[in-house]
N, C-alpha and C positions, 0 to 999 in steps of 0.2 A: 762069670761074666760079668763085665762092665755095663753098667745103664745108667748110672748118675754118679759122678761126672765120666763122660764117655773119654776115650783116647783122643776125640777131634777136640774136644775142652782143653786136654793136659797139652796137647802138641804146641801151643803157641810160648807156653812156658820153657818147655823143652828142645824144641829144634823141629824134630820130626816125628812120624810115628814112630819109628823102629826106635830111635832114642827114648820116646813116651814108654814105651811098651817095657823096656829094659830096665827104665829107671822103676817105674811101678814093680815089677820082680824083684830088682833088687831092695827095694825099702820095704817091699811084703815079706823077703826073707830076714830081714832086720827085724820086722814085727813080731814074726814067728819066732825068731830065735828068744826074742827079749819073753815070749810068753810062754815058751818051753823052760827058760831057766826061772820064770816066778813061778810056775807049777811045781816045780822040782822042789823048788825053797817051802813054798806051801805045805806040800805033801811032809816033807822033814818036821815042819812045825806041827803041824796035824796029825801026824803019827803019834805024838805024845797027846794031844787032846781027842783024838779020836773022831773029829768034825769033817763033813765034806764042804767043800767049797766050790759053789756053782758061779762059772764063770759066765759072762754075756757072750752071745755067740754071733760075732761079727767076723767076716772074712778078712784077714790081713789085705788083700788085693783091694779090697774095698776102703778099707782103712787108707792104705797106702795113695790111693788116687786122689781121696779127699784130702790128703796132707798135701800133694803136689800141687794140686788146683786150687787150693786155699792159700798156697805160697808158703806154707809152714816149713816147708822141705827145699832146700837149694840143690839144684844138678850140677854137678860136676861133668864136663866133658872134655876130654883129653887135657886136664888139669886147670882148667878156667871154669869158671860157673856161667851157666847157659843165663841165668837172672840171677844177679847178685842183690842182696840185701840192700844194698845202696841204689841202686838201678830201679827198684822196686819201691822204695822210699822215696826218688825222683817222680816216678809214673803217679804215684798217691799225691805227691805234693801239686803236681800240674793239675789232677784231677779237682782237688780242693781249690787252687786258685781258678779255675775256668768256672766252678760253681759260684766262687765267690763274684767274679765278674758278671755272671749270670744274673745272680742277684741284684748286683748294683745297677744292672741296665732294667732290671724289671722296676727298682725303686724309684728311677729318675722318670718311668713313663706312668 
């Protein structure tokens, strides 16, 4: 179950709640598939060394939701990105410009 970030925090990045849940599920499956492959590879290597590997336990759904909320993963819906890297950069640039304008106003006063 998602607690932080929740679906409501991810929705603006994706479009709607339904697409948010689908995006989280798809990314979580990718993460889990990578874990299984890495674990199989580690077992092959450790069969020779006879060591045990202790993995940190974090749910793939939690990892996926954090990645989407932080903008590390871009979601494609019907062949188009919901938020593109370019639009994300433009938003960040606008925030920086706004902060600079506020700083200038404070310095003048």
